[in-house]
N, CA and C atoms as an extended XYZ file, in Angstrom:
213
Properties=species:S:1:pos:R:3:atomname:S:1:resname:S:1:resid:I:1 pbc="F F F"
N        67.757      122.070      170.509 N   MET     1
C        68.360      121.442      168.735 CA  MET     1
C        69.218      120.265      169.541 C   MET     1
N        68.845      118.763      168.576 N   ALA     2
C        69.365      118.050      168.846 CA  ALA     2
C        71.227      118.075      168.245 C   ALA     2
N        71.649      117.080      169.184 N   THR     3
C        73.630      116.645      168.305 CA  THR     3
C        73.541      115.271      168.617 C   THR     3
N        73.756      114.673      167.297 N   LYS     4
C        74.897      113.802      167.314 CA  LYS     4
C        76.118      113.767      167.773 C   LYS     4
N        76.276      112.423      168.541 N   LEU     5
C        78.281      112.662      168.083 CA  LEU     5
C        78.328      110.902      168.504 C   LEU     5
N        79.139      110.853      167.244 N   SER     6
C        79.672      109.261      167.259 CA  SER     6
C        79.659      108.014      167.648 C   SER     6
N        78.509      106.880      167.823 N   ALA     7
C        79.180      105.929      168.809 CA  ALA     7
C        79.831      104.842      168.201 C   ALA     7
N        80.646      104.901      167.130 N   GLY     8
C        81.408      103.617      167.322 CA  GLY     8
C        80.299      103.511      165.454 C   GLY     8
N        81.715      102.759      165.114 N   GLU     9
C        81.044      101.769      163.368 CA  GLU     9
C        80.932      100.756      163.027 C   GLU     9
N        81.359       99.744      163.052 N   LYS    10
C        81.029       98.521      162.124 CA  LYS    10
C        81.520       98.394      161.210 C   LYS    10
N        82.228       97.218      161.007 N   VAL    11
C        82.114       96.537      159.000 CA  VAL    11
C        81.119       95.087      158.841 C   VAL    11
N        80.175       94.964      158.512 N   ARG    12
C        79.582       93.752      158.493 CA  ARG    12
C        79.547       93.276      157.162 C   ARG    12
N        80.282       91.989      156.728 N   ILE    13
C        80.626       91.053      156.164 CA  ILE    13
C        79.959       90.263      155.045 C   ILE    13
N        79.195       89.880      154.472 N   GLY    14
C        78.148       88.981      153.940 CA  GLY    14
C        78.699       88.018      153.097 C   GLY    14
N        78.086       85.911      153.778 N   PHE    15
C        78.853       85.381      152.488 CA  PHE    15
C        77.582       84.805      152.769 C   PHE    15
N        77.370       83.826      151.287 N   ASP    16
C        76.706       83.021      151.160 CA  ASP    16
C        77.374       81.789      151.393 C   ASP    16
N        76.269       80.933      151.724 N   TYR    17
C        75.619       79.677      152.614 CA  TYR    17
C        74.920       79.043      151.081 C   TYR    17
N        74.738       79.502      150.530 N   GLY    18
C        74.108       78.685      149.545 CA  GLY    18
C        72.215       79.605      149.509 C   GLY    18
N        70.770       77.886      149.092 N   LEU    19
C        69.510       77.915      149.134 CA  LEU    19
C        69.740       77.304      150.326 C   LEU    19
N        68.230       77.747      151.466 N   ASP    20
C        67.669       77.021      152.550 CA  ASP    20
C        66.600       76.085      151.726 C   ASP    20
N        66.445       75.090      152.659 N   ALA    21
C        64.740       74.281      151.666 CA  ALA    21
C        64.007       74.987      151.213 C   ALA    21
N        63.599       75.764      151.472 N   ASN    22
C        62.692       76.889      150.405 CA  ASN    22
C        62.971       77.223      149.408 C   ASN    22
N        64.268       77.659      149.471 N   GLY    23
C        65.283       78.141      148.633 CA  GLY    23
C        65.946       79.954      148.471 C   GLY    23
N        64.976       79.958      149.696 N   LYS    24
C        65.699       80.798      149.553 CA  LYS    24
C        67.058       81.548      150.253 C   LYS    24
N        68.308       82.664      150.333 N   LYS    25
C        69.996       82.517      150.508 CA  LYS    25
C        69.598       82.286      151.999 C   LYS    25
N        71.300       81.653      152.463 N   ILE    26
C        71.377       81.784      153.334 CA  ILE    26
C        72.772       82.609      153.299 C   ILE    26
N        72.931       83.498      153.965 N   ILE    27
C        73.423       84.554      154.350 CA  ILE    27
C        74.441       84.939      155.686 C   ILE    27
N        75.727       84.268      156.075 N   LYS    28
C        76.345       84.216      156.699 CA  LYS    28
C        77.021       85.593      157.402 C   LYS    28
N        76.725       85.995      158.445 N   ARG    29
C        77.903       87.298      158.886 CA  ARG    29
C        78.367       87.555      160.006 C   ARG    29
N        79.800       88.553      158.962 N   LYS    30
C        80.565       88.008      160.506 CA  LYS    30
C        81.020       90.477      160.939 C   LYS    30
N        80.973       89.890      162.047 N   SER    31
C        81.307       92.240      162.168 CA  SER    31
C        82.267       92.373      163.266 C   SER    31
N        82.784       93.299      162.833 N   PHE    32
C        84.038       93.423      162.924 CA  PHE    32
C        83.882       95.564      163.388 C   PHE    32
N        84.546       95.775      164.332 N   THR    33
C        84.682       97.003      164.810 CA  THR    33
C        85.386       97.859      163.963 C   THR    33
N        85.651       99.594      163.454 N   ILE    34
C        85.909       99.886      162.673 CA  ILE    34
C        87.029      100.661      163.287 C   ILE    34
N        87.764      100.917      163.105 N   MET    35
C        89.273      102.315      164.189 CA  MET    35
C        89.086      103.072      163.439 C   MET    35
N        88.092      104.197      164.141 N   PRO    36
C        87.985      105.335      164.020 CA  PRO    36
C        89.063      106.117      163.343 C   PRO    36
N        87.694      106.322      161.443 N   GLY    37
C        88.756      107.636      160.826 CA  GLY    37
C        89.407      107.121      159.803 C   GLY    37
N        88.958      105.991      159.815 N   ALA    38
C        89.651      104.700      158.656 CA  ALA    38
C        88.219      105.206      158.075 C   ALA    38
N        88.684      105.983      156.396 N   THR    39
C        88.737      105.170      154.708 CA  THR    39
C        86.919      104.629      154.462 C   THR    39
N        86.432      104.685      154.016 N   ASP    40
C        85.618      103.795      153.277 CA  ASP    40
C        86.584      102.395      153.120 C   ASP    40
N        87.788      103.413      151.669 N   ASP    41
C        88.177      102.765      151.104 CA  ASP    41
C        88.884      101.471      151.629 C   ASP    41
N        89.987      102.011      152.578 N   GLN    42
C        90.402      101.372      153.896 CA  GLN    42
C        89.205      100.174      154.301 C   GLN    42
N        88.252      100.705      154.652 N   VAL    43
C        87.157       99.647      154.716 CA  VAL    43
C        87.282       98.073      154.304 C   VAL    43
N        86.939       98.632      153.642 N   TYR    44
C        86.350       98.004      151.843 CA  TYR    44
C        87.462       96.820      151.419 C   TYR    44
N        88.563       97.947      151.651 N   THR    45
C        89.781       97.112      151.332 CA  THR    45
C        89.613       95.618      152.525 C   THR    45
N        89.900       96.166      153.558 N   ALA    46
C        89.803       95.621      154.866 CA  ALA    46
C        89.235       93.978      154.633 C   ALA    46
N        88.208       95.051      154.347 N   SER    47
C        87.513       94.176      154.809 CA  SER    47
C        87.398       92.636      153.008 C   SER    47
N        88.073       93.446      151.715 N   ASN    48
C        87.796       92.184      151.131 CA  ASN    48
C        88.905       91.376      151.369 C   ASN    48
N        90.191       91.168      152.137 N   ASN    49
C        90.854       91.202      152.156 CA  ASN    49
C        90.513       89.797      153.277 C   ASN    49
N        90.250       89.753      153.656 N   PHE    50
C        89.422       89.398      155.375 CA  PHE    50
C        88.506       87.902      154.327 C   PHE    50
N        88.060       88.268      153.333 N   ALA    51
C        86.931       88.233      152.623 CA  ALA    51
C        88.034       86.789      151.809 C   ALA    51
N        89.020       87.248      151.582 N   SER    52
C        89.779       86.237      150.991 CA  SER    52
C        90.369       85.189      151.096 C   SER    52
N        90.335       85.113      152.732 N   LEU    53
C        90.320       83.837      153.375 CA  LEU    53
C        89.696       83.153      154.111 C   LEU    53
N        88.567       83.776      153.745 N   CYS    54
C        87.485       82.572      154.332 CA  CYS    54
C        86.891       81.684      152.254 C   CYS    54
N        86.400       80.654      153.448 N   GLU    55
C        85.897       80.053      151.822 CA  GLU    55
C        84.606       80.328      151.025 C   GLU    55
N        83.496       80.404      151.528 N   LYS    56
C        82.714       81.263      151.432 CA  LYS    56
C        83.102       82.160      149.724 C   LYS    56
N        81.342       82.776      149.081 N   PRO    57
C        81.910       84.572      148.631 CA  PRO    57
C        81.520       85.209      148.989 C   PRO    57
N        82.200       86.290      149.145 N   LEU    58
C        81.269       87.467      149.393 CA  LEU    58
C        79.799       87.935      148.904 C   LEU    58
N        79.144       88.042      149.530 N   LEU    59
C        78.147       89.103      148.753 CA  LEU    59
C        77.879       90.932      148.879 C   LEU    59
N        78.675       90.617      150.143 N   LYS    60
C        77.954       92.274      150.076 CA  LYS    60
C        79.068       92.372      151.078 C   LYS    60
N        79.715       93.592      151.719 N   ILE    61
C        79.754       94.404      152.789 CA  ILE    61
C        79.323       95.062      152.830 C   ILE    61
N        78.633       95.429      154.611 N   GLU    62
C        77.848       97.356      155.096 CA  GLU    62
C        78.892       97.502      155.994 C   GLU    62
N        79.027       98.955      155.666 N   LYS    63
C        79.456       99.776      156.690 CA  LYS    63
C        78.400      100.345      157.734 C   LYS    63
N        78.106      100.085      159.010 N   ILE    64
C        77.081      100.357      160.420 CA  ILE    64
C        78.010      101.469      161.202 C   ILE    64
N        77.363      103.068      160.831 N   GLU    65
C        77.390      104.499      161.730 CA  GLU    65
C        76.777      104.334      162.221 C   GLU    65
N        77.396      105.124      164.134 N   ASN    66
C        76.756      104.486      165.313 CA  ASN    66
C        76.830      105.360      165.849 C   ASN    66
N        75.808      106.374      166.207 N   TYR    67
C        75.365      107.463      166.014 CA  TYR    67
C        74.167      107.526      167.438 C   TYR    67
N        74.734      108.292      169.282 N   GLU    68
C        74.029      108.801      169.902 CA  GLU    68
C        73.419      110.534      170.008 C   GLU    68
N        72.415      110.606      170.487 N   LEU    69
C        72.054      111.630      170.283 CA  LEU    69
C        71.376      112.126      171.867 C   LEU    69
N        71.909      114.229      171.830 N   GLN    70
C        71.794      114.464      172.478 CA  GLN    70
C        70.767      115.991      172.736 C   GLN    70
N        70.959      116.158      173.474 N   ALA    71
C        69.943      117.977      173.794 CA  ALA    71
C        70.737      118.765      174.040 C   ALA    71
């Protein structure tokens, strides 16, 4: 049976950069490594604090968890 081992976590913050010539939303993203053991609330708060320093509006916050599978 395979087991999974944590290979790190990161947060990706998406910002609204308006629309392109075809009317499609332009989203620019910034990614940061998350400290192991950080709670979802801590990640959310830190992401919002970072976004408040930026000029563009915040669209979304994504938490990405990577795992390595081993036999």
